[in-house]
N, CA, C and O atoms as a GROMACS GRO file, in nm:
protein
  304
    1MET      N    1   3.144  -1.558   0.433
    1MET     CA    2   3.086  -1.488   0.483
    1MET      C    3   3.111  -1.451   0.675
    1MET      O    4   3.100  -1.536   0.764
    2LYS      N    5   3.152  -1.276   0.697
    2LYS     CA    6   3.268  -1.264   0.805
    2LYS      C    7   3.141  -1.305   0.967
    2LYS      O    8   3.133  -1.426   0.943
    3ASN      N    9   3.102  -1.298   1.023
    3ASN     CA   10   3.027  -1.257   1.130
    3ASN      C   11   2.948  -1.111   1.096
    3ASN      O   12   2.837  -1.088   1.049
    4SER      N   13   3.034  -1.043   1.132
    4SER     CA   14   3.020  -0.900   1.129
    4SER      C   15   2.964  -0.900   1.013
    4SER      O   16   2.845  -0.872   1.028
    5GLU      N   17   2.994  -0.920   0.893
    5GLU     CA   18   2.928  -0.928   0.801
    5GLU      C   19   2.724  -0.964   0.828
    5GLU      O   20   2.621  -0.905   0.798
    6ILE      N   21   2.749  -1.054   0.879
    6ILE     CA   22   2.626  -1.127   0.908
    6ILE      C   23   2.558  -1.078   0.979
    6ILE      O   24   2.438  -1.093   0.960
    7LEU      N   25   2.597  -1.007   1.078
    7LEU     CA   26   2.570  -0.931   1.187
    7LEU      C   27   2.434  -0.801   1.068
    7LEU      O   28   2.311  -0.804   1.069
    8GLU      N   29   2.514  -0.719   0.997
    8GLU     CA   30   2.448  -0.632   0.912
    8GLU      C   31   2.350  -0.631   0.831
    8GLU      O   32   2.275  -0.536   0.807
    9LEU      N   33   2.348  -0.737   0.787
    9LEU     CA   34   2.226  -0.827   0.728
    9LEU      C   35   2.071  -0.799   0.806
    9LEU      O   36   2.058  -0.842   0.920
   10SER      N   37   1.979  -0.740   0.753
   10SER     CA   38   1.844  -0.743   0.815
   10SER      C   39   1.786  -0.841   0.816
   10SER      O   40   1.824  -0.927   0.736
   11LYS      N   41   1.670  -0.872   0.908
   11LYS     CA   42   1.600  -1.012   0.891
   11LYS      C   43   1.567  -1.071   0.758
   11LYS      O   44   1.603  -1.188   0.745
   12GLU      N   45   1.514  -1.022   0.665
   12GLU     CA   46   1.469  -1.070   0.526
   12GLU      C   47   1.594  -1.054   0.477
   12GLU      O   48   1.635  -1.158   0.427
   13ASP      N   49   1.665  -0.971   0.472
   13ASP     CA   50   1.767  -1.040   0.422
   13ASP      C   51   1.834  -1.156   0.469
   13ASP      O   52   1.819  -1.249   0.389
   14LEU      N   53   1.911  -1.191   0.579
   14LEU     CA   54   1.913  -1.296   0.602
   14LEU      C   55   1.864  -1.439   0.546
   14LEU      O   56   1.911  -1.542   0.499
   15ILE      N   57   1.694  -1.361   0.594
   15ILE     CA   58   1.645  -1.494   0.511
   15ILE      C   59   1.642  -1.521   0.369
   15ILE      O   60   1.658  -1.641   0.342
   16ALA      N   61   1.622  -1.424   0.244
   16ALA     CA   62   1.679  -1.418   0.125
   16ALA      C   63   1.807  -1.500   0.169
   16ALA      O   64   1.803  -1.615   0.125
   17ARG      N   65   1.887  -1.479   0.223
   17ARG     CA   66   2.013  -1.522   0.157
   17ARG      C   67   2.045  -1.666   0.185
   17ARG      O   68   2.117  -1.736   0.113
   18ILE      N   69   1.961  -1.720   0.342
   18ILE     CA   70   1.940  -1.882   0.331
   18ILE      C   71   1.905  -1.938   0.234
   18ILE      O   72   1.959  -2.036   0.184
   19THR      N   73   1.807  -1.879   0.195
   19THR     CA   74   1.748  -1.946   0.098
   19THR      C   75   1.849  -1.943  -0.001
   19THR      O   76   1.916  -2.046   0.012
   20GLU      N   77   1.892  -1.870  -0.097
   20GLU     CA   78   1.976  -1.879  -0.183
   20GLU      C   79   2.130  -1.936  -0.118
   20GLU      O   80   2.231  -1.888  -0.169
   21GLU      N   81   2.143  -2.012  -0.036
   21GLU     CA   82   2.266  -2.035   0.019
   21GLU      C   83   2.184  -2.206  -0.009
   21GLU      O   84   2.260  -2.302  -0.017
   22GLN      N   85   2.094  -2.219  -0.016
   22GLN     CA   86   2.015  -2.387   0.034
   22GLN      C   87   2.015  -2.400  -0.114
   22GLN      O   88   2.037  -2.514  -0.154
   23ALA      N   89   1.995  -2.310  -0.202
   23ALA     CA   90   1.982  -2.336  -0.366
   23ALA      C   91   2.089  -2.361  -0.389
   23ALA      O   92   2.108  -2.443  -0.479
   24SER      N   93   2.207  -2.302  -0.318
   24SER     CA   94   2.345  -2.272  -0.443
   24SER      C   95   2.444  -2.490  -0.371
   24SER      O   96   2.525  -2.567  -0.422
   25LEU      N   97   2.366  -2.487  -0.244
   25LEU     CA   98   2.386  -2.622  -0.185
   25LEU      C   99   2.406  -2.690  -0.228
   25LEU      O  100   2.513  -2.742  -0.258
   26ASN      N  101   2.265  -2.721  -0.252
   26ASN     CA  102   2.154  -2.836  -0.345
   26ASN      C  103   2.229  -2.859  -0.499
   26ASN      O  104   2.225  -2.973  -0.546
   27LYS      N  105   2.291  -2.757  -0.570
   27LYS     CA  106   2.332  -2.739  -0.641
   27LYS      C  107   2.474  -2.788  -0.656
   27LYS      O  108   2.520  -2.846  -0.754
   28LEU      N  109   2.531  -2.758  -0.552
   28LEU     CA  110   2.658  -2.843  -0.532
   28LEU      C  111   2.671  -2.947  -0.493
   28LEU      O  112   2.779  -3.003  -0.513
   29LYS      N  113   2.552  -3.021  -0.412
   29LYS     CA  114   2.557  -3.153  -0.378
   29LYS      C  115   2.546  -3.290  -0.542
   29LYS      O  116   2.592  -3.401  -0.572
   30PHE      N  117   2.456  -3.186  -0.602
   30PHE     CA  118   2.408  -3.262  -0.716
   30PHE      C  119   2.526  -3.283  -0.838
   30PHE      O  120   2.540  -3.376  -0.917
   31ALA      N  121   2.588  -3.183  -0.823
   31ALA     CA  122   2.714  -3.185  -0.917
   31ALA      C  123   2.782  -3.348  -0.882
   31ALA      O  124   2.785  -3.451  -0.951
   32HIS      N  125   2.843  -3.311  -0.717
   32HIS     CA  126   2.855  -3.373  -0.708
   32HIS      C  127   2.883  -3.504  -0.642
   32HIS      O  128   2.968  -3.574  -0.585
   33ALA      N  129   2.708  -3.491  -0.701
   33ALA     CA  130   2.676  -3.671  -0.753
   33ALA      C  131   2.704  -3.693  -0.809
   33ALA      O  132   2.779  -3.788  -0.788
   34VAL      N  133   2.697  -3.663  -0.914
   34VAL     CA  134   2.740  -3.714  -1.049
   34VAL      C  135   2.838  -3.722  -1.126
   34VAL      O  136   2.848  -3.807  -1.215
   35SER      N  137   2.936  -3.620  -1.098
   35SER     CA  138   3.125  -3.648  -1.101
   35SER      C  139   3.157  -3.530  -0.960
   35SER      O  140   3.098  -3.437  -0.907
   36ALA      N  141   3.194  -3.551  -0.955
   36ALA     CA  142   3.348  -3.515  -0.868
   36ALA      C  143   3.330  -3.333  -0.864
   36ALA      O  144   3.317  -3.281  -0.975
   37ILE      N  145   3.329  -3.273  -0.785
   37ILE     CA  146   3.386  -3.102  -0.737
   37ILE      C  147   3.493  -3.096  -0.790
   37ILE      O  148   3.561  -3.198  -0.804
   38GLU      N  149   3.530  -2.986  -0.828
   38GLU     CA  150   3.700  -2.985  -0.831
   38GLU      C  151   3.754  -2.950  -0.597
   38GLU      O  152   3.849  -2.990  -0.529
   39ASN      N  153   3.641  -2.868  -0.566
   39ASN     CA  154   3.619  -2.861  -0.478
   39ASN      C  155   3.501  -2.884  -0.320
   39ASN      O  156   3.417  -2.815  -0.261
   40PRO      N  157   3.554  -3.012  -0.305
   40PRO     CA  158   3.417  -3.106  -0.290
   40PRO      C  159   3.427  -3.050  -0.095
   40PRO      O  160   3.351  -3.088  -0.006
   41LEU      N  161   3.571  -2.932  -0.078
   41LEU     CA  162   3.479  -2.872   0.087
   41LEU      C  163   3.445  -2.730   0.069
   41LEU      O  164   3.487  -2.641   0.143
   42ARG      N  165   3.385  -2.716  -0.009
   42ARG     CA  166   3.289  -2.561  -0.105
   42ARG      C  167   3.139  -2.684  -0.009
   42ARG      O  168   3.037  -2.656   0.055
   43ILE      N  169   3.175  -2.755  -0.031
   43ILE     CA  170   2.991  -2.840   0.007
   43ILE      C  171   3.022  -2.744   0.181
   43ILE      O  172   2.966  -2.644   0.224
   44ARG      N  173   3.126  -2.826   0.239
   44ARG     CA  174   3.096  -2.842   0.403
   44ARG      C  175   3.137  -2.650   0.414
   44ARG      O  176   3.121  -2.613   0.530
   45ALA      N  177   3.168  -2.574   0.352
   45ALA     CA  178   3.182  -2.430   0.337
   45ALA      C  179   2.990  -2.339   0.321
   45ALA      O  180   2.945  -2.228   0.348
   46ALA      N  181   2.946  -2.442   0.275
   46ALA     CA  182   2.788  -2.425   0.226
   46ALA      C  183   2.752  -2.425   0.386
   46ALA      O  184   2.725  -2.332   0.462
   47ARG      N  185   2.764  -2.577   0.409
   47ARG     CA  186   2.712  -2.619   0.474
   47ARG      C  187   2.706  -2.508   0.613
   47ARG      O  188   2.610  -2.444   0.656
   48ARG      N  189   2.786  -2.512   0.642
   48ARG     CA  190   2.826  -2.420   0.826
   48ARG      C  191   2.747  -2.290   0.736
   48ARG      O  192   2.624  -2.292   0.747
   49LEU      N  193   2.814  -2.158   0.633
   49LEU     CA  194   2.741  -2.096   0.627
   49LEU      C  195   2.563  -2.084   0.664
   49LEU      O  196   2.535  -2.001   0.751
   50ILE      N  197   2.494  -2.129   0.626
   50ILE     CA  198   2.394  -2.186   0.590
   50ILE      C  199   2.353  -2.189   0.798
   50ILE      O  200   2.270  -2.151   0.880
   51ALA      N  201   2.445  -2.243   0.789
   51ALA     CA  202   2.398  -2.286   1.014
   51ALA      C  203   2.445  -2.147   1.016
   51ALA      O  204   2.347  -2.074   0.998
   52GLN      N  205   2.561  -2.072   1.032
   52GLN     CA  206   2.608  -1.906   1.075
   52GLN      C  207   2.456  -1.808   1.057
   52GLN      O  208   2.417  -1.721   1.134
   53LEU      N  209   2.382  -1.860   0.911
   53LEU     CA  210   2.269  -1.760   0.916
   53LEU      C  211   2.166  -1.779   0.939
   53LEU      O  212   2.075  -1.707   0.898
   54ASN      N  213   2.144  -1.937   1.052
   54ASN     CA  214   2.022  -1.970   1.096
   54ASN      C  215   2.028  -1.945   1.217
   54ASN      O  216   1.922  -1.955   1.278
   55THR      N  217   2.124  -1.913   1.280
   55THR     CA  218   2.164  -1.942   1.415
   55THR      C  219   2.149  -1.786   1.404
   55THR      O  220   2.094  -1.735   1.502
   56GLU      N  221   2.193  -1.689   1.291
   56GLU     CA  222   2.186  -1.497   1.429
   56GLU      C  223   2.001  -1.537   1.397
   56GLU      O  224   1.925  -1.549   1.493
   57LEU      N  225   1.952  -1.553   1.249
   57LEU     CA  226   1.814  -1.554   1.320
   57LEU      C  227   1.717  -1.664   1.325
   57LEU      O  228   1.617  -1.682   1.256
   58SER      N  229   1.773  -1.742   1.431
   58SER     CA  230   1.749  -1.783   1.563
   58SER      C  231   1.735  -1.668   1.674
   58SER      O  232   1.646  -1.628   1.749
   59ALA      N  233   1.856  -1.638   1.648
   59ALA     CA  234   1.916  -1.579   1.764
   59ALA      C  235   1.856  -1.394   1.820
   59ALA      O  236   1.845  -1.338   1.929
   60ARG      N  237   1.824  -1.341   1.637
   60ARG     CA  238   1.686  -1.252   1.640
   60ARG      C  239   1.564  -1.254   1.680
   60ARG      O  240   1.478  -1.167   1.692
   61LYS      N  241   1.570  -1.420   1.708
   61LYS     CA  242   1.399  -1.395   1.688
   61LYS      C  243   1.373  -1.445   1.839
   61LYS      O  244   1.272  -1.423   1.905
   62ASN      N  245   1.459  -1.500   1.868
   62ASN     CA  246   1.458  -1.514   2.027
   62ASN      C  247   1.493  -1.433   2.129
   62ASN      O  248   1.486  -1.448   2.251
   63ALA      N  249   1.564  -1.272   2.007
   63ALA     CA  250   1.574  -1.162   2.131
   63ALA      C  251   1.441  -1.076   2.141
   63ALA      O  252   1.409  -0.994   2.226
   64GLU      N  253   1.361  -1.126   2.009
   64GLU     CA  254   1.210  -0.989   1.990
   64GLU      C  255   1.082  -1.147   2.100
   64GLU      O  256   0.978  -1.104   2.149
   65ARG      N  257   1.096  -1.218   2.109
   65ARG     CA  258   1.021  -1.288   2.214
   65ARG      C  259   1.041  -1.267   2.306
   65ARG      O  260   0.948  -1.264   2.387
   66LYS      N  261   1.207  -1.236   2.357
   66LYS     CA  262   1.169  -1.182   2.448
   66LYS      C  263   1.151  -1.080   2.537
   66LYS      O  264   1.145  -1.075   2.660
   67GLN      N  265   1.143  -1.004   2.455
   67GLN     CA  266   1.116  -0.823   2.407
   67GLN      C  267   0.979  -0.794   2.426
   67GLN      O  268   0.934  -0.713   2.508
   68VAL      N  269   0.901  -0.879   2.329
   68VAL     CA  270   0.731  -0.874   2.400
   68VAL      C  271   0.713  -0.939   2.508
   68VAL      O  272   0.637  -0.872   2.580
   69GLN      N  273   0.754  -1.067   2.576
   69GLN     CA  274   0.721  -1.173   2.705
   69GLN      C  275   0.783  -1.011   2.846
   69GLN      O  276   0.723  -0.987   2.951
   70GLU      N  277   0.904  -0.938   2.796
   70GLU     CA  278   0.898  -0.845   2.863
   70GLU      C  279   0.816  -0.758   2.913
   70GLU      O  280   0.783  -0.742   3.030
   71ALA      N  281   0.772  -0.678   2.777
   71ALA     CA  282   0.679  -0.540   2.799
   71ALA      C  283   0.549  -0.643   2.861
   71ALA      O  284   0.507  -0.610   2.972
   72ALA      N  285   0.487  -0.762   2.797
   72ALA     CA  286   0.403  -0.794   2.889
   72ALA      C  287   0.362  -0.797   2.987
   72ALA      O  288   0.246  -0.774   3.021
   73ALA      N  289   0.483  -0.835   3.073
   73ALA     CA  290   0.493  -0.826   3.180
   73ALA      C  291   0.547  -0.712   3.241
   73ALA      O  292   0.566  -0.710   3.363
   74GLU      N  293   0.568  -0.638   3.183
   74GLU     CA  294   0.517  -0.474   3.250
   74GLU      C  295   0.369  -0.435   3.246
   74GLU      O  296   0.305  -0.365   3.324
   75ALA      N  297   0.343  -0.480   3.169
   75ALA     CA  298   0.173  -0.424   3.121
   75ALA      C  299   0.075  -0.445   3.269
   75ALA      O  300  -0.004  -0.370   3.328
   76GLU      N  301   0.114  -0.558   3.289
   76GLU     CA  302   0.040  -0.634   3.407
   76GLU      C  303   0.047  -0.528   3.514
   76GLU      O  304  -0.001  -0.548   3.625
   0.00000   0.00000   0.00000
């Protein structure tokens, strides 16, 4: 998933996508533990995608928090 696609997702979509990808990663890890999967680099790619999604979600939360703080500062 490209960064531009991640930016287009809403906050709810990001959260849903993170949970989907985490479930997928757990399945991949389990399959790899039982028997070697065909492409073990898929585990790395899944971890990176989850990290990218979490980073974007965190950035949005921080931006939202900053706006609230600025609005409170202006109100005083």
